[in-house]
C-alpha positions in Angstrom: -24.4 4.9 22.2 -23.3 6.9 19.1 -22.4 4.7 16.3 -20.2 5.5 13.5 -18.9 3.8 10.3 -15.4 4.4 9.0 -15.3 2.5 5.9 -17.7 3.0 3.0 -17.9 3.4 -0.7 -20.1 5.3 -3.2 -20.5 5.7 -6.9 -17.3 7.8 -6.9 -15.7 4.2 -6.9 -17.3 0.8 -6.7 -20.5 1.6 -4.5 -24.2 1.7 -5.8 -25.1 4.9 -3.8 -24.1 8.4 -4.8 -21.9 10.2 -2.1 -24.9 12.3 -1.2 -27.2 9.5 -1.1 -24.8 7.3 1.1 -24.6 10.3 3.7 -28.4 10.4 3.8 -28.6 6.7 4.4 -26.2 7.0 7.1 -28.0 9.8 8.6 -31.1 7.7 8.5 -29.6 4.8 10.0 -28.8 7.0 13.1 -25.1 7.1 12.5 -23.3 10.0 14.0 -20.4 10.0 11.8 -19.5 8.3 8.5 -16.2 8.2 6.6 -16.4 8.1 2.9 -13.3 5.9 1.6 -13.7 5.4 -2.0 -10.8 3.7 -4.0 -8.1 5.7 -5.2 -10.1 8.8 -5.4 -11.7 11.8 -3.4 -14.1 13.2 -6.0 -17.0 12.4 -4.0 -15.9 14.2 -0.8 -17.2 17.6 -1.7 -20.8 16.4 -2.7 -20.8 14.2 0.6 -19.7 17.0 2.7 -22.6 19.3 1.4 -25.0 16.6 2.3 -23.4 16.1 5.6 -23.9 19.8 6.5 -27.6 19.5 5.6 -28.4 16.2 7.3 -26.5 17.0 10.5 -24.0 14.1 10.4 -20.4 14.3 10.7 -18.4 13.3 7.4 -14.9 12.0 7.9 -13.1 12.6 4.6 -11.2 9.6 3.5 -9.7 7.4 0.9 -8.9 3.6 0.3 -5.6 2.8 -1.4 -4.5 -0.6 -2.9 -1.1 -1.7 -2.2 1.2 -4.6 -2.5 3.7 -6.0 -0.2 5.7 -9.2 -1.6 2.6 -10.8 -3.6 -0.1 -9.7 -1.1 -2.5 -6.9 -1.9 -3.0 -4.8 1.3 -5.5 -1.9 1.4 -4.8 1.2 3.4 -7.5 3.4 4.4 -6.8 7.2 5.1 -9.0 9.1 7.4 -9.3 12.9 8.1 -7.0 13.5 4.9 -6.8 16.9 3.5 -8.0 16.0 0.0 -6.9 19.3 -1.5 -3.1 18.9 -0.7 -1.4 19.2 -4.1 0.9 16.4 -3.6 -2.0 14.1 -2.7 -4.1 15.0 -5.7 -1.3 14.4 -8.0 -0.8 10.9 -6.5 -4.5 10.3 -7.0 -4.5 11.6 -10.6 -1.5 9.1 -11.2 -3.3 6.3 -9.5 -6.5 6.9 -11.6 -4.5 6.8 -14.8 -3.0 3.7 -14.0 -6.4 2.1 -13.1 -7.7 3.6 -16.4 -5.0 2.1 -18.5 -5.5 -1.2 -16.8 -9.1 -1.2 -17.4 -8.6 -0.4 -21.0 -6.5 -3.7 -21.3 -9.4 -5.6 -19.5 -11.8 -4.3 -21.9 -9.9 -5.4 -25.0 -9.4 -8.9 -23.5 -13.3 -9.2 -22.9 -13.9 -7.8 -26.5 -11.7 -10.6 -27.9 -13.7 -13.2 -26.1 -16.9 -11.8 -27.5 -18.2 -9.5 -24.7 -20.2 -6.5 -26.1 -18.4 -3.9 -24.1 -16.6 -0.6 -24.7 -15.4 2.1 -22.2 -18.6 4.0 -23.0 -21.0 1.2 -22.3 -19.1 0.3 -19.0 -19.1 3.8 -17.9 -23.1 4.0 -18.7 -23.8 1.0 -16.8 -21.4 1.4 -13.7 -21.0 5.2 -13.5 -18.2 7.6 -14.2 -16.3 7.0 -10.9 -13.3 4.9 -10.4 -14.1 1.6 -11.8 -12.7 -1.7 -10.1 -13.2 -5.4 -11.0 -16.5 -5.2 -9.1 -17.8 -2.9 -11.7 -16.5 -5.2 -14.5 -18.3 -8.1 -12.6 -21.5 -6.3 -12.5 -21.3 -5.4 -16.2 -20.6 -9.0 -17.3 -23.7 -10.1 -15.3 -25.8 -7.2 -16.6 -24.9 -8.5 -20.3 -25.6 -12.1 -19.4 -22.0 -13.4 -19.9 -22.2 -14.9 -16.3 -24.8 -15.8 -14.0 -23.2 -14.4 -10.7 -20.9 -12.0 -9.5 -18.9 -14.9 -8.0 -18.9 -16.6 -11.4 -17.5 -13.4 -12.8 -14.5 -13.6 -10.4 -14.1 -17.3 -10.2 -14.1 -17.8 -14.1 -12.9 -14.6 -15.5 -11.6 -11.6 -13.2 -9.8 -13.5 -10.4 -6.2 -13.3 -10.2 -4.5 -15.4 -13.2 -8.0 -15.6 -14.8 -8.4 -14.7 -18.6 -9.6 -11.2 -18.0 -7.2 -10.1 -15.2 -4.5 -7.5 -15.7 -2.0 -7.1 -12.9 -2.0 -3.5 -11.5 1.1 -1.2 -11.3 2.0 -1.8 -7.6 2.2 0.7 -4.9 3.7 0.0 -1.7 2.2 0.2 1.6 5.1 2.4 2.8 4.4 4.8 0.0 0.6 5.0 0.8 1.1 5.4 4.6 3.5 8.3 3.8 1.1 9.8 1.4 -1.7 9.8 3.7 0.2 11.2 6.4 1.7 13.9 4.1 -2.0 14.8 3.6 -2.5 15.2 7.1 -4.6 11.8 7.5 -4.5 8.8 9.7 -3.3 5.6 7.8 -5.4 2.5 8.9 -4.8 -1.2 7.8 -8.2 -2.2 6.4 -9.9 -5.6 6.9 -6.7 -7.4 8.2 -8.4 -11.1 8.2 -9.5 -10.7 4.8 -6.0 -11.5 3.5 -6.0 -15.1 5.0 -2.3 -14.7 5.6 -1.6 -16.8 8.7 -1.0 -15.1 12.1 2.9 -15.0 11.6 2.8 -13.3 8.3 0.0 -10.8 9.3 1.9 -9.9 12.3 5.1 -9.6 10.5 3.4 -7.2 7.9 1.8 -5.2 10.7 5.1 -4.7 12.5 6.7 -3.4 9.3 3.9 -1.1 8.8 3.8 0.3 12.1 7.5 1.2 11.7 6.6 3.0 8.6 3.8 5.1 10.3 0.9 3.1 10.3 -1.2 4.5 13.1 -4.4 2.1 13.4 -6.0 -1.2 12.1 -9.7 -2.1 11.5 -10.1 -4.2 14.5 -13.9 -4.2 13.9 -15.2 -5.1 10.4 -18.2 -6.7 8.9 -17.1 -10.3 8.5 -15.0 -10.4 11.5 -16.0 -13.1 14.3 -15.6 -12.1 17.8 -12.4 -14.2 18.1 -11.1 -12.0 15.3 -11.8 -8.9 17.1 -10.2 -10.0 20.0 -7.1 -11.2 18.2 -6.7 -8.1 16.2 -7.2 -5.8 19.4 -4.3 -7.9 21.0 -2.2 -7.1 17.7 -3.1 -3.6 17.8 -2.1 -3.2 21.5 1.2 -5.1 20.9 2.3 -2.6 18.2 0.9 0.6 19.8 -1.8 1.0 17.3 -5.1 2.5 17.6 -8.3 0.6 16.7 -10.8 1.5 13.6 -13.7 -0.2 12.2 -16.2 0.0 9.4 -18.6 -1.9 7.6 -17.0 -1.6 3.8 -20.5 -0.7 2.7 -20.9 -0.9 -1.2 -24.7 -0.8 -1.2 -26.4 -3.2 -3.7 -23.0 -4.6 -4.9 -22.6 -6.0 -1.3 -26.3 -6.4 -0.3 -25.4 -8.6 2.8 -23.4 -5.7 4.2 -25.4 -2.9 5.7 -24.0 0.4 6.7 -23.1 0.9 10.3 -23.9 -2.8 11.2 -22.2 -5.0 8.5 -23.7 -8.3 8.7 -25.5 -7.5 11.8 -22.9 -7.5 14.7 -20.8 -4.6 13.8 -20.8 -1.9 16.4 -18.2 0.9 16.2 -18.7 3.6 18.8 -17.9 7.5 18.3 -15.1 7.2 20.8 -13.2 5.1 18.3 -13.0 8.2 16.2 -12.0 10.4 19.0 -9.0 8.0 20.1 -7.9 7.9 16.5 -7.8 11.6 16.5 -6.3 12.0 19.9 
């Protein structure tokens, strides 16, 4: 069976592998196709596509957008996007500026707490791509301010913690419309991670399907078999297609492997064919 992975991250955002390195790794693992879905950026797609051409693997052009509904953060993956669409690029530029402004505020809080950090030092350690809280956690670990990534989030970077700065909120409706405007397929990422409860999750999926959501990640690294079954029933109820991916970040999530997640993830190629049908 031809296997694929429709959710991965590179150094263009908060992954540890370069876009080309990630594609080579996916090919070496026997995947037929891989989607690069970095956070709020598509800058890695050109490099990844060049490597995909040489490695003989199909690259699905993607992105992952953070959105908020009420007080819940929901991530929308866009697959098969045309990243050259002018309106899409304008929106990406705005999102990246919002991230940069937020990151600078977080850096200021860390400096006030005695952390040896500047934007230049952070980028030197964590790369020049879009930086997320995972990058800040990695930096805090590297300078000995914390003893683990978990401690970084539990004590400093989690919601409401001393270094946390809320982001300007994009709605799922806007993200879905943006992805579709760029010719892409909007997918609700990792529904079980939100820990919403079945009634609230179904309410959100119903709303997003009305807004143009086309699929949900039925298959995901940390899902149980019962999660897969439950999400497949939800997808069928709201006439949504299935997607699936590992959410691979390289060494930043060492327990998650590309294509197989924590070991039981299997996403066959016909999932991608059905998404495109």
